[in-house]
N, C-alpha and C positions, 0 to 999 in steps of 0.2 A: 413676419409670422413664419414659423417653421412648419413645413408640411411633412407629414409622415404617411406613407402608404402601407406600412406594415400592419399586420393584424394587431389587435389590442394587446394580446398576451405577449407579443414580441417587441413592442415598442420600448425603447430605452435601453435595450441590451447592448453591452459592449464588454470586451474582455480586457482587463488589466491584470496580467499575471505577474505578481511580484517576483516569482522565482526566475522567470525569463528576463524580467527587467533588471534584476540584480546581476544575472549572468552577462547581459549586454554591457552593463557598466564595467564589469570586470574585464571584458574583452577590449573595451576602449582603453582601459588603463594599461593592459598588456601592450597595445599598440603604441602607447605614449611612453611607457617606462621600461618595457621589456618583460618577458615572462618571468625571469628570475627575480624580479622586484615585486611581483604581484602574487598575493595568495587568493586564489579563487575557490571559496568554500560554498559555492552556490549550486554546483552541478550534481544532480541526483543520479550519477552513473559512476562506475569504477574507472578511475584513472590510475595508471601505473606510476612508478616513481619518476618517470620522465614526463608525467602529466599528459600521456597519450591515452585515448579512449581504449579500454580493454575489450577484446573479444576473446573468449576462451578458445585456445588454438584448435582443439579437436572439434569444437562446434563449427569454427570457420572451415576446417578441412572437410567435414561432412557436407556442409552447406554447398561448398564449391564443387563437390563431386555428384550432386543430385542431377539426374537427367533433366534436360531442359523442359520436357513435358510436365515434370513434377513441379517445376517452378512457375510456368506460365498458365497452366490449365486451371479451369474452375474447380472448386471443391464442393462437396455436398453442403447444403445449408447448415446442417447440424454439425458438420466437421467430419474429417476423415475418421472412421471408426478406430483405426489403429492409434491415431493421435489421442482420441478421447480416452481410450483404455490406458495409454501411457500417462496422460495427464493425471488420471485418477490414481494409478498405481504409484506414481512418483510423489504425488501429494500425500497420500496416506502412509506410504512406507509400510512399516509393520503394525500400523495402528488404525487399520480400517475398522470403522464402527459396525456394530451389529444393527444393520438397517438396510433399507433399499437405497441404492445410489444410481445416479446417472449424470451425464455431462453434456453440455452444449458448447460448441466453439464460440468464442467472442472476439471482438476487436480489442485485444489486450485486457488488462484488469479493469480498465474504465468501462469496457463493454459489459462486464459482469455487474458493475454498479448501476449502469444505465438500465439494464433489463430488470434488475431486482427492484429498483425504485419504481419503474413503470408498471411492472406486472404484479407487485405485491403490496402496493399502497394505493389508497384512493386519492384522486385529485383533491388538493387542499390539505391532505394529511401532513403531519410532521414526521420527519425521519429523525431518528435519534443516533447521535454519536457522542464521543467525548469532547470536552472543551478544547483539547489540543487535537487538531485534526488537519489532514491534507486539504488545502483550500478548495480544489475542484469538487469535493463532496457537496459543497454549498451550491456551486454552479450547476451540477448535475440535478440536484433537487429542484432548484428554482426554474431551470429550463423545462422540467417535467411538471411544472405548476404545483410543486410541493414546497415545503419549508424544512429547513434544518434546525433541529433543536439539540441542545447539548446537556450533558451531566458533567459534574466536576470529576476529572479523571483520578486525581490523587487525593488521598486523605491526609490528615496531619502527620502521619508517619511515612508519607511518600509511597504508600501502597495503593493498589486499586481501590477506589472509593465505592465499595459495595452498597453502602447506605444511600449514597447519592444516586447510584444507578437504579436501585430499587424504587426510590421515591419518584424518579422521573418516569420509569416504566409504568408505575401505577397511576401517576398523574395523566399520562397520555392515553392510557387505556380507558380512562373514564370518559374521554372525549371522542375517541375513535376506536373502531373495531379491529383495525389492522395496525400492526406496529412493526416497522422495519428498523432494526438496529444495526449499525455498521461498527464493527470492532476491528481495528487494524492491529493485528498481533499475529505472531511474535515479531520483535524488532520494529516497533511502531515508528511510523513517520508522522511527526518529526522528532519524537523524544528518544527513541531507542529502547523504550520500555517493552517488556513482554509480560503478558498476564500469566501468573503462575497457575499450576494445576489446582491448588486450593482455592484460588480466586475464581477459577472457572467453575468449581463446585458451587460457590456462592452465586455466581451469575445464573447458572442453570437452576438452582433452587428458586431464584426469583422468577425465572421464566416458567418453570413448572407450576408454581403457585398461581401465576397469572393465567396459565392455560387451563386451570380448573374451570374457568368460565368458558364453556365450549363455543360461545358466540364470538370469542376473540380469536384472532389469527396472528401468530407471532413468528417473525422471520429474523434470524440472526445471520447477518452476512459477515463472514470472517475474511477480511482483506489480508490475505497471506502472501502478498507480493514479495516479502523479504524473508520468507520461511527458510530458504536455503542459506541464509547468512545469520541464522539465529542461534546456532550452537550445534551440538552433536545431533546427527540426523534423526534418530528415533526419539531421543530425549525431548527435543523441541517439538515433536509431533505427538507426544503422549496424550495431550489434551483431546485429540481427535477421537479417541476411544470413548470419551465421555458423551459423545453424540449418539450413543446407542439407546434404542428403545425410548425415545422421547415421545411426549403426547402427539397424537395425530394432527393437532392444530398448531404444531411447532415445526417449522422447516429450517434447516441449516443450509446455508449456501457458502461454499468456499470459492474464493476468487484465486484462480491459478493464472500466472502470467509467465511468459517466456522472456520478458524484458530484463529482469535482473538475474534470475537463475541461469539463463542461457545467453545473457548479454546480447539479446536481439531486440533492443529497445524500439527501434523504428519499424520493425516488421509487424507490430501490433497484433500479436497472437496470444490468445488466452483461452480460458475455459471456465465456465461456471459449473460447479459440481454441487448437485443437490443431495441432501441426506434426510431421509424420513423413515419413520416406522411404517408409514402407509404406502403401499404400492401404487394406489390411485393418485396420491399426491405427487409421486415421482413421475408417473406417466403424464400427469398434467404439466409438471415442471418441464419435461422434454418438449411437449406439444406447444405450450404457449411461448416458450423462449425461442424455439426455432421460428415460430411465426413472427416474433419481434425482430429476429435477425433478418428475415426476408424483408421486413418493412423498414429496416435501417440501412445496414451495409450489405445485405443479401448474403454473400459468403465471404470468408476471410482468406488469408494468405495460405494457399496450399503448400507452397514450398517450405514454409516454416513449420507447418504441421507435419509434413513428411520428414523434415529434419528431426523433430522430436521422436517420432516413431522409429526412425532409423537408429538413433542413439539408444533409445530404450531397449530395442530388440537385439542389440549386440552388447552383451554384458561386458566385454572387454572395453568397448568404446565408452559405455556408460561409466565404467570404473575410472577411465582416463579423464572424462569430463568432470567427475566428482573430485578427482585428485587436483585437477587444475583449479576448480572452484575453491577447494579447501585452501589453496595457496593464497587466493585473494581474500578469503574470509580472515585468514591469519594476518594479512597485510592491513586490512581495515581494523582488526582488533588491536594490532600494535599501535596504529595511529590514534585510536580512541583512548587507549590506555595512557598514552603520553598526555593527551588533552585532559583527561580526568585527573591524572596525578598532578599536573601543573595547576589545574583549577582549584584543587584542594589546597595547594600551597599558597595560592593567591587569594584564598577565601572567596572564590567565585562560585556563587550558588548555581547549580545545574539541576535540571529535572533528572530523575533516576534513569540512568542508561544501563541497559543490559547487553544489547547487541544491535547491529544494523548499520545503515548508511549514514544516519544523522544523530546529532545530539542537540539539545536546546537549552538556552540560558534565559530564564525569565527576565523581563524588562518592562518598566512602566512606559517607556517610549522607544520601542524597537527601531523605528525609522531613524530617530536621532542617534541611537547607538551605532547602527550600521553606517550612518553618515559620518560619524566620528571615526569609525574604523577605516574609512576611505583615506584618512590622513596618513595611515600606515600602509596604504595600498592593500588592505584586507577587505574582502567582499564576502558577505554572508547574506542570508535572506531574512528580512524583517517579517515576522508573523504578527498576529493580532496582539499577543501578550509576551512575545519573546523573540529571540534571535536564533535561527537555525544554522547549524554548522554542518556541512557535508564532509564528514571525515572520510567518506569513500573516495573523495576526489583530491585530497590534499596530501602530498608526500610527507613522510615522517619528518624530514629535514625542515619542512615549512610549518608543520604542526608545532614543532618545538618552539616555545616562546609565545605561541598564539593565545593561549588562555590568559596569560598575563596582560597582553595587549587588550583583550576583550574586557578584562577586569578594569583596566585603566579607562577605557572608553565608557564603560558603564558608570564608573565613579565620576567622570567628567560631566556626563549628561545629567546624572541624578543628584549632583551635589546641592 
């Protein structure tokens, strides 16, 4: 007889992360065959053409020159005020909406997701996202005693499926008074899709129609972790203006993260940014999320917050960081273009890719396809309905020919 002393809501939990599992398999193959013989398309971080992890040089320089007290000292629970202002200014660019805004520091983008799920949905509620999603969304929901539900992301024309979104929003709001929806855009993980400005109009039309019932509370969490790799700075932020003057029972939350934009993945520094027409809603936003921070991680990484504030407040330094990031944006774009071009030539069906770290190939048996790719020493991540390729991590020389190998593996498995 197996004995458990865990609380009933905690029993049976265990973590099996396919991303880290695939990465571990790739590392074993490197040890066996050599790095030059292995294609590791599992890593959600930028690797250069020598497959070394990238840190933006100016970011590293500033971080290493911070006074030791700014690295080791505690920070305010809400976050350093200069950091919060920088996070909001950098997120909005020239597209700050006409609304009240505020921010609270979080442990990376995952901290934004945690607080949003915990503070804006009821226990037992369903949280809504698209059917292609980052796996930890489900873990975060279930650990908070919620459930994850999905709508079909793409319609028959491979555009955002506004009808499916509307149907699911209306279905859930019949059953629950609060609805949190997570939209990972632009440069969606895992597909690389970005919701267009006109598609945002459709989404907000659905939200505003649902909000006419004042008993309902609707929160849209925009997981914008890849925002700075999504295209021209203000063009890819234009949709943020659309969050102006929304109904009082609608709250927009933006997830800001320093992981990708500032290559500070392990420093776990982020911010949740609230947008509302109601000043009272934004005051409540700051109050309750600071409280949850105190109840989880207390305060976050002061050094990394000071890093962002220092970069932002020196315009020459900020310009240099943006120039360095633009180089890696171009590098990722070059890699993705090779794969997309060769996929087309090989008749390999992909989900629509616009920008970002990842692209995805639909598959009936993703685990089998990834297993077959191991024969060619290619390692990708099996998802529920497809195979994710991290173009951020594979040099162009290794990307070349990869789409054809994926097509062959898919054909071998699905014949």
